[in-house]
Every structure is written in C-alpha cells, then in structure tokens.
C-alpha positions as CSV (number, residue, x, y, z in Angstrom):
1,M,-58.5,-22.0,61.5
2,S,-59.2,-21.3,65.1
3,F,-61.5,-18.4,66.1
4,R,-58.6,-16.8,67.5
5,L,-56.4,-16.6,64.5
6,R,-59.7,-15.4,62.7
7,V,-60.2,-12.8,65.1
8,L,-56.6,-11.9,65.5
9,G,-56.8,-11.3,61.3
10,V,-59.3,-9.2,61.4
11,L,-57.8,-7.0,64.4
12,M,-54.6,-6.8,62.8
13,L,-56.0,-5.7,59.2
14,I,-58.1,-3.1,61.5
15,A,-54.7,-2.1,63.2
16,V,-53.0,-1.6,59.7
17,T,-55.9,0.2,58.0
18,A,-56.2,2.3,60.9
19,T,-52.6,3.4,61.4
20,A,-52.3,4.1,57.8
21,A,-55.4,6.2,57.7
22,T,-54.1,8.0,60.7
23,G,-51.2,8.6,59.1
24,W,-52.4,10.1,56.1
25,L,-55.2,12.0,57.6
26,T,-52.8,13.7,60.1
27,L,-50.3,14.6,57.4
28,R,-53.2,15.8,55.3
29,Q,-54.6,18.0,57.7
30,A,-51.6,19.2,58.8
31,N,-51.1,20.6,55.5
32,R,-54.9,21.8,55.3
33,Q,-54.1,23.5,59.0
34,V,-51.1,25.0,57.5
35,Q,-52.9,26.7,54.6
36,E,-55.9,27.5,56.9
37,A,-53.6,29.1,59.3
38,V,-52.2,30.8,56.4
39,A,-55.5,32.0,55.2
40,A,-57.0,32.7,58.5
41,G,-54.1,35.1,59.3
42,Q,-54.3,37.2,55.9
43,K,-58.0,37.2,56.5
44,E,-57.3,38.6,59.9
45,V,-55.0,41.2,58.7
46,S,-57.6,42.2,55.9
47,Q,-60.2,42.9,58.6
48,V,-57.9,44.8,60.8
49,I,-56.6,47.3,57.7
50,G,-60.5,47.3,56.7
51,E,-62.0,48.1,59.7
52,L,-59.2,50.9,60.3
53,R,-58.8,52.1,57.4
54,A,-62.9,52.6,57.1
55,Y,-62.7,54.3,60.3
56,G,-60.0,56.8,59.6
57,F,-61.4,57.4,55.7
58,A,-64.8,58.2,57.2
59,H,-63.9,60.2,60.2
60,G,-60.8,61.9,59.0
61,T,-59.3,61.5,62.7
62,W,-58.2,58.7,64.8
63,D,-60.1,59.9,67.5
64,G,-62.3,57.7,69.4
65,F,-61.1,54.5,67.6
66,A,-60.4,52.7,70.5
67,P,-63.7,50.7,70.6
68,V,-62.8,49.8,67.3
69,V,-59.4,48.2,68.4
70,S,-60.8,46.3,71.3
71,A,-63.5,44.8,68.9
72,L,-61.0,43.7,66.4
73,S,-59.1,42.4,69.1
74,K,-62.0,40.1,70.4
75,D,-63.1,39.1,66.9
76,T,-59.9,38.2,65.8
77,G,-58.1,36.5,69.1
78,Q,-55.1,38.6,68.4
79,R,-53.1,41.7,70.2
80,V,-53.7,44.5,68.2
81,R,-51.0,47.5,68.9
82,V,-51.7,50.8,66.6
83,A,-48.9,53.7,66.6
84,T,-48.2,56.4,64.1
85,E,-45.2,56.1,61.6
86,T,-43.0,58.2,64.1
87,G,-43.6,55.6,67.2
88,I,-46.4,57.2,69.0
89,V,-48.9,54.1,70.4
90,L,-52.4,55.6,69.5
91,A,-54.2,52.3,70.8
92,D,-53.3,48.6,72.5
93,S,-56.0,46.2,73.0
94,D,-53.5,44.9,76.2
95,T,-53.9,48.4,77.4
96,L,-57.6,48.5,76.8
97,A,-58.2,45.2,78.3
98,G,-56.6,46.3,81.7
99,R,-53.6,44.1,81.4
100,E,-49.5,44.9,81.0
101,P,-48.4,45.1,77.1
102,R,-47.0,41.8,75.9
103,P,-44.0,42.1,74.2
104,L,-44.6,42.3,70.3
105,G,-44.3,39.0,68.1
106,S,-42.0,38.5,65.2
107,Q,-45.3,39.2,62.6
108,P,-44.4,42.1,60.5
109,T,-45.9,45.6,60.7
110,V,-49.1,46.7,58.9
111,L,-49.4,49.9,57.4
112,V,-53.1,51.5,57.2
113,D,-53.7,54.6,54.9
114,P,-56.6,56.1,55.8
115,R,-56.4,58.4,52.9
116,P,-58.8,57.8,49.4
117,V,-58.1,56.0,46.6
118,L,-58.9,57.4,43.3
119,R,-61.3,55.5,41.1
120,F,-61.8,57.6,37.5
121,D,-64.1,56.1,34.6
122,Q,-61.9,54.4,31.7
123,N,-63.5,56.5,29.0
124,L,-62.2,59.7,30.6
125,T,-59.6,61.9,28.9
126,P,-56.2,62.4,30.7
127,N,-57.1,66.0,31.0
128,A,-60.4,65.3,32.5
129,V,-59.2,63.0,35.2
130,R,-56.4,65.7,36.2
131,K,-59.1,67.8,36.8
132,L,-61.2,65.7,38.4
133,T,-57.9,65.0,40.4
134,V,-57.7,68.9,41.7
135,V,-61.4,68.8,42.8
136,A,-60.5,65.6,45.0
137,I,-57.9,67.0,46.1
138,L,-60.1,70.1,47.4
139,E,-63.0,68.1,48.5
140,Y,-60.8,65.7,50.6
141,R,-59.0,68.7,52.7
142,A,-62.5,70.0,53.3
143,A,-64.2,66.9,54.1
144,A,-61.6,65.4,56.2
145,A,-61.7,68.4,58.4
146,D,-65.1,68.3,58.8
147,A,-65.4,64.6,59.8
148,A,-62.7,65.3,62.3
149,C,-64.7,68.2,63.6
150,L,-67.9,66.6,63.8
151,T,-65.9,63.3,65.6
152,R,-64.8,65.2,68.2
153,A,-67.9,67.0,68.6
154,G,-69.6,63.8,69.0
155,A,-72.2,64.2,66.1
156,E,-74.2,61.9,64.4
157,M,-73.0,62.0,60.6
158,T,-73.1,60.0,57.4
159,V,-70.2,59.3,55.0
160,R,-70.5,58.1,51.4
161,T,-68.2,57.9,48.8
162,D,-68.5,60.0,45.4
163,Q,-67.5,58.7,42.0
164,T,-63.7,59.5,42.6
165,G,-63.6,57.8,45.8
166,I,-63.7,60.8,47.9
167,P,-65.7,60.7,51.2
168,V,-69.0,62.8,51.3
169,V,-69.7,63.8,55.1
170,T,-73.8,65.0,56.0
171,A,-74.7,65.9,59.4
172,E,-78.5,66.3,60.3
173,S,-77.4,69.0,63.0
174,R,-74.0,70.5,63.4
175,P,-72.2,72.1,66.4
176,A,-71.5,75.5,66.5
177,Q,-67.8,75.1,65.8
178,C,-68.0,72.6,63.0
179,T,-69.7,75.1,60.2
180,K,-70.4,73.6,56.9
181,P,-67.1,73.7,54.6
182,Q,-66.8,76.6,52.3
183,P,-65.6,76.5,48.6
184,A,-61.9,76.5,48.1
185,R,-60.3,79.7,47.6
186,D,-58.4,80.5,44.3
187,S,-55.1,80.2,46.1
188,Q,-55.8,76.3,46.8
189,Q,-57.2,75.7,43.8
190,A,-54.2,77.0,42.1
191,R,-51.6,75.0,44.0
192,A,-53.3,71.8,43.4
193,R,-53.4,72.7,39.6
194,A,-50.0,73.1,40.0
195,A,-49.1,69.9,41.9
196,V,-51.2,67.7,39.4
197,K,-49.6,69.6,36.3
198,V,-46.4,67.3,37.5
199,C,-48.1,64.3,36.1
200,E,-49.1,65.7,32.6
201,S,-46.3,63.5,30.8
202,V,-46.1,60.9,33.4
203,Q,-47.3,57.3,32.6
204,P,-49.1,55.2,33.5
205,L,-51.3,58.7,34.8
206,V,-53.5,57.3,38.0
207,P,-50.9,56.6,40.1
208,C,-48.6,59.8,39.8
209,L,-52.2,61.3,40.7
210,Q,-52.8,59.3,43.6
211,R,-49.0,60.0,44.8
212,V,-49.8,63.7,44.3
213,L,-53.5,63.3,46.4
214,N,-51.5,61.7,49.2
215,E,-48.7,64.6,49.2
216,R,-51.3,67.4,49.1
217,T,-53.7,65.7,51.9
218,A,-51.0,64.7,53.8
219,S,-51.9,67.7,56.5
220,A,-55.5,67.2,56.6
221,A,-55.8,63.5,56.5
222,P,-55.2,61.3,59.9
223,P,-51.7,59.7,59.8
224,R,-50.9,56.4,58.4
225,L,-50.8,54.0,61.0
226,E,-48.3,50.8,61.7
227,V,-50.3,48.1,63.0
228,H,-48.9,45.0,64.6
229,L,-50.9,41.9,65.4
230,G,-49.9,39.1,67.8
231,H,-47.6,38.8,71.0
232,Q,-44.2,37.1,71.7
233,D,-44.5,33.3,72.7
234,E,-47.8,33.1,71.1
235,S,-48.7,29.4,70.8
236,A,-48.9,27.8,67.8
237,P,-52.3,26.6,66.0
238,T,-52.8,23.0,67.0
239,I,-54.7,20.4,64.7
240,A,-58.1,20.6,65.3
241,A,-59.5,17.3,67.1
242,A,-62.4,16.9,63.7
243,P,-60.0,14.5,62.2
244,T,-59.0,12.8,64.8
245,V,-62.6,11.8,65.4
246,A,-63.0,11.0,61.6
247,V,-60.5,8.7,62.5
248,A,-61.9,7.0,65.4
249,L,-65.5,7.2,63.3
250,G,-63.1,4.9,60.5
251,V,-61.7,2.7,62.9
252,A,-65.2,2.2,64.5
253,L,-66.7,1.6,61.1
254,A,-63.5,-0.9,60.4
255,A,-64.3,-2.7,63.7
256,V,-67.9,-2.8,62.4
257,L,-67.1,-4.5,59.2
258,G,-64.9,-6.8,60.7
259,A,-67.6,-7.9,63.1
260,L,-70.0,-8.6,60.4
261,L,-67.1,-11.0,58.8
262,L,-67.0,-12.5,61.8
263,S,-70.9,-12.4,62.2
264,R,-71.8,-15.7,60.4
265,A,-68.8,-17.5,62.8
266,V,-69.8,-16.2,65.7
267,L,-73.2,-14.5,66.2
268,R,-75.2,-17.3,65.7
269,P,-73.6,-19.9,68.1
270,V,-73.4,-16.7,70.6
271,R,-77.5,-16.1,69.5
272,T,-78.1,-19.8,70.2
273,M,-76.6,-19.6,73.7
274,T,-78.1,-16.3,74.3
275,L,-81.8,-18.1,73.6
276,A,-80.5,-21.3,75.7
277,A,-79.9,-19.0,78.5
278,E,-82.8,-17.2,78.5
279,G,-84.8,-20.7,78.4
280,L,-82.6,-21.8,81.5
281,G,-83.3,-18.4,83.2
282,E,-87.3,-19.0,82.4
283,G,-86.9,-22.7,83.9
284,N,-86.6,-24.8,80.7
285,L,-83.5,-26.6,82.1
286,E,-83.4,-29.1,79.0
287,R,-82.1,-26.1,76.8
288,R,-78.8,-27.4,75.3
289,V,-76.7,-25.6,72.3
290,P,-75.6,-27.5,69.1
291,V,-71.7,-28.2,69.1
292,A,-69.8,-28.4,66.2
293,G,-65.7,-28.2,65.7
294,R,-63.1,-27.4,68.1
295,D,-62.5,-23.9,68.1
296,E,-63.3,-21.1,71.4
297,I,-66.6,-21.0,70.4
298,A,-67.4,-24.6,70.1
299,Q,-65.4,-25.1,73.5
300,L,-67.3,-22.5,75.1
301,G,-70.9,-24.4,73.6
302,R,-69.7,-27.4,75.7
303,A,-68.6,-25.5,78.8
304,F,-72.4,-24.1,78.3
305,N,-73.9,-27.3,78.1
306,R,-71.9,-28.8,81.1
307,M,-73.1,-26.1,83.1
308,A,-76.6,-26.7,81.8
309,D,-76.2,-30.1,82.8
310,S,-74.9,-29.6,86.4
311,I,-77.9,-27.0,87.0
312,Q,-80.2,-29.6,85.8
313,A,-78.6,-32.0,88.0
314,G,-78.6,-29.6,91.1
315,E,-82.5,-29.0,90.4
316,D,-83.3,-32.8,90.3
317,R,-81.4,-33.0,93.3
318,Q,-82.8,-30.2,95.4
319,R,-86.5,-31.9,94.2
320,R,-85.3,-35.4,95.4
321,L,-83.9,-33.8,98.5
322,T,-87.2,-32.0,99.2
323,G,-88.9,-35.2,98.7
324,D,-86.9,-37.5,100.6
325,I,-87.0,-34.7,103.6
326,A,-90.9,-35.0,103.6
327,H,-90.5,-38.6,103.1
328,E,-88.6,-39.0,106.1
329,L,-90.5,-36.7,108.4
330,R,-94.2,-37.2,107.3
331,T,-94.2,-40.8,108.7
332,P,-92.7,-40.4,112.2
333,L,-94.4,-37.0,112.8
334,A,-98.0,-38.9,111.8
335,N,-97.1,-41.7,114.2
336,L,-96.1,-39.0,117.0
337,R,-99.3,-37.4,116.2
338,G,-101.2,-40.3,116.2
339,Y,-100.0,-41.4,119.7
340,L,-100.2,-38.3,121.3
341,E,-103.8,-37.8,119.8
342,A,-104.8,-41.4,121.2
343,L,-103.2,-40.3,125.0
344,R,-105.0,-36.8,124.7
345,D,-108.1,-38.8,123.9
346,G,-107.7,-41.6,126.7
347,V,-107.7,-44.4,123.9
348,I,-104.2,-45.6,125.3
349,E,-102.6,-45.6,128.6
350,P,-99.2,-43.4,129.0
351,T,-97.0,-46.4,129.9
352,S,-93.4,-45.7,130.4
353,E,-92.6,-47.8,127.9
354,L,-94.7,-45.5,125.2
355,L,-93.3,-42.5,126.6
356,D,-89.6,-43.6,126.0
357,S,-90.2,-44.7,122.5
358,L,-92.0,-41.5,121.4
359,H,-89.3,-39.5,123.3
360,E,-86.4,-41.5,121.2
361,E,-88.7,-40.7,117.9
362,A,-88.4,-37.3,118.6
363,L,-84.9,-37.4,119.3
364,L,-84.6,-39.3,115.7
365,Q,-86.3,-36.0,114.4
366,Q,-84.4,-33.7,116.1
367,R,-81.0,-35.4,115.1
368,I,-82.2,-35.3,111.4
369,V,-83.0,-31.6,111.7
370,D,-79.6,-30.8,113.2
371,D,-78.0,-33.2,110.6
372,L,-79.8,-31.1,108.2
373,Q,-78.4,-27.9,109.4
374,D,-75.1,-29.3,109.5
375,L,-75.1,-30.3,105.8
376,A,-76.6,-27.0,104.7
377,L,-73.9,-25.0,106.6
378,A,-71.1,-27.7,105.3
379,E,-72.1,-27.2,101.7
380,A,-72.5,-23.1,101.9
381,G,-68.8,-22.8,103.7
382,A,-70.3,-21.5,106.7
383,L,-69.6,-24.3,109.0
384,T,-67.4,-23.6,111.5
385,Y,-63.8,-25.1,112.0
386,H,-61.2,-24.9,114.5
387,R,-58.2,-26.3,112.9
388,S,-55.2,-27.4,115.1
389,E,-52.4,-29.9,114.5
390,I,-53.3,-33.1,115.7
391,D,-52.1,-37.0,115.6
392,L,-54.6,-39.2,113.5
393,R,-53.4,-42.1,115.6
394,D,-54.9,-40.6,119.0
395,L,-57.7,-39.7,117.0
396,L,-58.3,-43.4,115.9
397,E,-57.5,-44.5,119.6
398,A,-60.3,-42.1,121.0
399,T,-62.9,-43.2,118.5
400,R,-61.9,-47.0,119.4
401,T,-62.5,-46.0,123.2
402,A,-65.9,-44.3,122.1
403,Y,-67.4,-47.6,120.4
404,R,-65.5,-50.1,122.3
405,A,-68.7,-51.0,124.3
406,H,-71.3,-50.8,121.0
407,A,-68.9,-53.2,119.2
408,G,-68.7,-55.5,122.6
409,N,-72.6,-55.8,122.5
410,A,-72.8,-56.6,118.7
411,G,-70.0,-59.2,119.1
412,V,-67.4,-57.3,116.9
413,T,-63.8,-56.6,117.0
414,L,-62.9,-53.2,116.7
415,E,-59.1,-52.8,116.6
416,V,-56.9,-49.8,115.2
417,D,-53.5,-50.5,113.2
418,A,-51.5,-47.3,113.5
419,P,-47.9,-47.7,114.2
420,H,-46.8,-44.5,113.5
421,P,-48.1,-41.0,114.5
422,V,-49.6,-38.8,111.3
423,H,-49.9,-35.7,112.0
424,V,-52.1,-33.2,109.8
425,T,-53.9,-29.8,110.7
426,A,-57.4,-30.4,110.9
427,D,-60.5,-29.9,113.1
428,A,-60.1,-32.8,115.5
429,D,-64.0,-32.9,116.3
430,R,-65.0,-32.7,112.9
431,L,-62.7,-35.8,111.9
432,R,-63.7,-37.3,114.9
433,Q,-67.5,-36.9,113.7
434,V,-66.3,-38.2,110.6
435,V,-64.6,-41.7,111.6
436,G,-67.3,-42.2,114.2
437,N,-70.3,-42.2,111.6
438,L,-67.8,-44.5,109.8
439,V,-67.5,-47.0,112.8
440,G,-71.2,-46.9,113.6
441,N,-72.3,-47.7,110.0
442,A,-69.5,-50.6,110.1
443,L,-70.7,-52.0,113.6
444,R,-74.0,-51.9,112.2
445,A,-73.2,-54.0,108.6
446,T,-70.8,-56.3,110.2
447,P,-72.5,-59.3,112.1
448,S,-71.3,-61.0,115.4
449,G,-67.7,-62.2,115.1
450,G,-66.8,-59.8,112.3
451,R,-63.9,-57.5,112.5
452,V,-63.8,-53.6,112.2
453,T,-60.1,-52.0,111.6
454,L,-59.2,-48.7,112.0
455,A,-56.0,-48.4,110.1
456,L,-53.5,-45.2,109.5
457,V,-50.8,-45.6,106.4
458,P,-48.5,-42.8,105.9
459,R,-48.1,-42.3,102.0
460,D,-45.3,-39.3,101.2
461,E,-46.9,-36.5,102.1
462,L,-50.5,-37.9,102.6
463,A,-52.5,-39.5,105.3
464,V,-54.2,-42.3,104.8
465,L,-56.7,-43.3,106.9
466,Q,-58.6,-46.7,106.2
467,L,-61.9,-48.2,108.0
468,Q,-62.1,-51.6,107.0
469,D,-65.1,-54.4,108.3
470,T,-65.6,-57.8,107.3
471,G,-69.8,-57.2,106.6
472,K,-72.1,-58.2,104.4
473,G,-70.7,-55.9,101.7
474,I,-72.6,-53.3,99.8
475,P,-73.5,-53.9,95.9
476,T,-71.6,-52.3,92.8
477,E,-74.7,-50.3,91.8
478,H,-75.3,-48.7,95.2
479,L,-71.8,-47.4,95.4
480,P,-72.5,-44.2,93.2
481,R,-75.2,-43.2,95.6
482,L,-73.4,-43.9,98.9
483,F,-73.2,-40.1,99.7
484,D,-76.7,-39.0,98.6
485,R,-78.8,-37.7,101.3
486,F,-81.2,-39.8,102.8
487,W,-80.3,-42.9,100.7
488,R,-79.7,-45.9,102.6
489,A,-78.7,-49.7,100.7
490,D,-81.4,-51.0,103.4
491,A,-84.6,-48.8,103.2
492,S,-85.6,-50.0,106.4
493,R,-82.4,-49.5,108.4
494,G,-83.2,-46.0,109.5
495,R,-86.1,-46.7,111.5
496,A,-84.4,-49.6,113.5
497,T,-81.1,-47.7,114.0
498,G,-81.7,-44.0,114.6
499,D,-79.8,-43.2,111.3
500,S,-80.9,-40.3,109.8
501,G,-79.8,-41.0,106.3
502,L,-77.2,-37.8,106.2
503,G,-73.8,-39.0,108.1
504,L,-71.8,-39.9,104.6
505,S,-73.1,-36.6,103.2
506,I,-72.0,-34.7,106.0
507,A,-68.9,-37.0,106.2
508,R,-67.8,-36.1,102.4
509,Q,-68.4,-32.4,102.6
510,I,-66.1,-32.3,106.0
511,V,-63.2,-34.1,104.4
512,T,-63.6,-32.0,101.3
513,D,-63.4,-28.9,103.4
514,H,-60.0,-30.2,104.8
515,Q,-58.8,-30.6,101.1
516,G,-59.4,-34.2,101.5
517,T,-60.8,-37.0,99.5
518,I,-63.2,-40.0,100.6
519,D,-64.0,-43.2,98.6
520,V,-65.0,-46.5,99.2
521,A,-64.6,-49.9,97.7
522,S,-66.9,-52.9,98.8
523,T,-67.9,-56.5,97.9
524,V,-70.9,-58.2,98.6
525,G,-70.2,-61.0,101.1
526,V,-66.5,-59.9,101.8
527,G,-66.8,-56.3,103.2
528,T,-66.2,-52.7,102.8
529,T,-63.2,-50.4,102.8
530,F,-63.8,-46.6,103.1
531,T,-60.5,-44.5,102.6
532,I,-59.8,-40.7,103.8
533,V,-57.0,-39.3,102.0
534,L,-55.5,-35.9,104.0
535,S,-52.5,-33.5,103.5
536,A,-50.2,-34.6,106.1
537,R,-47.5,-32.3,108.1
538,P,-43.7,-33.5,109.1
539,A,-43.9,-35.1,112.4
540,P,-42.6,-32.7,115.3
541,P,-39.2,-33.8,116.5
542,H,-39.3,-36.2,119.4
543,R,-37.7,-34.4,122.4
544,T,-35.8,-36.0,125.2
545,N,-35.3,-34.7,128.9
546,P,-31.7,-33.8,129.7
547,L,-30.2,-36.1,132.4
C-alpha cells in the first residue's frame, strides 16, 4: 500500500475519532456545566441568605451591614441588591462600588428572615415546649434590642445561641446608652403566654409556636429583606476551556498512536537517512541508504542517494580541479622562476627572444587566471550579460572575419553557411566568445587543406548553430570529458598553442545561461561537429523606403 494511503487512513481514523470525541465531550460538558451552574447559583443564593441572616440575627438591626453586601458581591461575582418588603433599598453593591445601578434581572427575589428558628428537645412535653417558647419570645425581644444598641454604638460584642435557638449577647464594656436588659415585666409575660396558648390544640405544635414567635417579635426584630441577585443582560456562563484542552490532548494522543503505527514503515528509513545525512555532513561522502519498494519513502531514499552521488561527484571534481590548477601553474611558474633566477645570477643573457618567451608564458598564466574567474562567475550565476536582439548570421560573419587571417596561415578554408538571418535575444560578446573558442579549436585540429564551416539552421522556434571541421576527430571515449576543466585530448597542445584548457567549460556555461544546449559529435579521421541550440525570435518585418 502506498505510504500516502496509509497516512491518509490513519489521519482519517484520527479525524473521525477526534470528531466523535469532541461531540460527545462537548455534549457531556454542556450538561455538566448546566448542572454546575444551577448548583453554583443555589450555592451563591445560600451563601447570601446565610450571611445576611447571620448578620441580622446577631446584630438585631440592618445598620452597618453594607460591607457584608460588598463582600458578598465580590465573593459571588453577582450584583446584590437588598431592600425591605416595603421596597426601601437598604444596600446595593452597584452603588457601593461607585457605579450606576443596573436594571434588575429576571432571577426571583430571595427573602431573608433574621428571626431565630426555634428548636426543642424531642423528649420535652408539649406544655414544656410552650413554656420555653414564652421565654424565647421575651429573651429574643430583649436580645435584639440590646444587640441593635451595641451595633449602633460600635461596641464589641459576642453572640451565641442558646438551646432553643435564641441569641445570647454579651459585651465586655457597655456604652452608657446600652444598659443591660432587664427581666420582662409581668404584663409582657402575660401577653406572651396568651399568644402561645392559641397553639394548645394545634398539630404540629412547633410550626405554630414559630409563627407565634415571629408575630410577637416582629416589632423588635430587623425587618425581613428582599434580596435580588444579578442584573439584566447578564452574560450566560460559558463552557470551560478544560474539556477543549482534554479533546486536544485526546487528539494528540491519537496522533501519537497513529505515529506509533507508522513508526515501523517511516521512522526506520528516516532514521537511516538521518544517520546517512550526518555522515555526509561529517565528510563521509560514501554513505548511502538502502532502498526498497516504490512508495514515497523509497522515492525519498532514491533522491537522497542521488543527492549524495551528486555531492560526491562535485567533491571529486573540486579535488580534480584543485589538482589541475596546481598542475597547470606549477610547471610554467617553475620555468619562469628558473629563468628569472638565471637572469639575476647572470647565468644567461637577457636576449629579446628570451624576454618574448617569458612574456608569452606570463600572458598564458594570466589567461588561465582570467578564464578561471570567468568560469567561477558563470557557474555562480554572477557573470554579467548584456542581452539584446542579435542576428546570428552577422555574428558568424564577424567571427569569420576575425579568424580569416589565422585560417589562411593554417591553410584551412573558413566559410559561413547561413542563407537566412536568425534572430535571438542574447549577449553578442559572450556568444562571439563561445563561437571564437570553437573556431580556434577547429583551426588547430584541422590540417592544411581542410575546411571549417559555420552553419546556421533555423528549426521552428529554435536557432541551431553548427561548427563542422574536417580535422582528425576525437575518440569516442574522450567525448564525455570534453567539457571538463583543464582536460585535453592532446596533453601537449596547451603549451604549444597557449590554450588554457577552460574554453569549452566556459562555452558550455555561457550557452546554459542563455537557456541553450551545446553538444558534440566526432568521428576519428573524419572531423568534429559542435551543435549549439538556442531559442529563436521571429525575424523583424522587412521595411522598404517609400518612393
């Protein structure tokens, strides 16, 4: 199976699993958050009711409870508005926070009753419970008044609850206006007993007694409160980010599992290629990776091996080039040094012929250096080209004119076969350098009486330039190396002719930079043909002068 199909299958499995998990977790989390939101709301309501009731129960008044409202708003994150049942606003967290009160929301009003809730021992008789209720009514009225006075005076006090649920207030130091509560008068006790007496035949007894307590202490206890939580247009709770993170972790886990499934098919060859790449980086250019199959990993392995082959070949060429340069320069420089030392020591006479020979040798070394620079610039893409539309027929004619004398001295016929103009966009000087190099080589390789022909053949949208000679030809085994730097079929030719051995390398690079090709075909004893193919441009229209 293709590696791409395997990866696609695993990714589809991961995607389907992740989608299903996301949907299930989102639905589950939404339900849970609704339940948690309800529970949190109930908890907040219970907290608000509990703390407000505890304040009213302990202090006997609502004076000074604004800090409690502010603290409740901060703790619950809710707007808390407290008013009496008659609509008098006692505190609003918005006002306390220094902002304009917001409209009330749709949440129901919560009632807070600070009066005590009676509690009795279950083993007590109904008569005993009624007696304790009378005592509770009288004691709560006194305790509420005492606590309210101490609160308004700012005195420190301690509040505890007795066995029937009534607050017991104690203070270490009492302000003058807050005297210690006195025992209830007989009239008060009588009214309390009369009120409790209505519950003698009522079942259940305790709720009836609680109702009597509330009625008899209403004037002494703080008023009941209506508490509003929240405000209008309050944003609904959002789904927490934790499940989303959980889904992401689940997808990551699935991806890891998928990677484990693919590890045997992927990681081993990738690890092998990594080690091979590290080996290449450390200079081991012979490292290769084993390749099996036809999937994408195998294609990557083959591409890696081709790259390694190319790097090794380039390194070999670089070493050969360095050696060739040293070889090309060592002998002539040694000769120059020897002659110069001999001239300095007076061993030989500085004749004009010797000086001319030394000058020619220096020019040859300069030509080699210049050609190396041109080749380096061309291969680096930094060689400057001045392109314009040129006629190759004119270029060939100019080349023939330049080499006519050389050809005549060699006894070689140099001719141009270009019946029609062919236009290209190119650097005329660089193309003339290419053609001149080929013509110079052809004249040197062609014996007296031979022929060198510059032919121009238009072929559809291509311009085909051919240079044919009737020279001695090049052996077939030498053709693949013909464009290599410093390579010569005849090793002695460079010294005799002043050839640097770089002309064909430079010519190939110039033609390549013009998006063209250069090829060679040769037969020993018959001659050699170089073929250059470039992209042609349509010939400009012929204009005639009006009569």
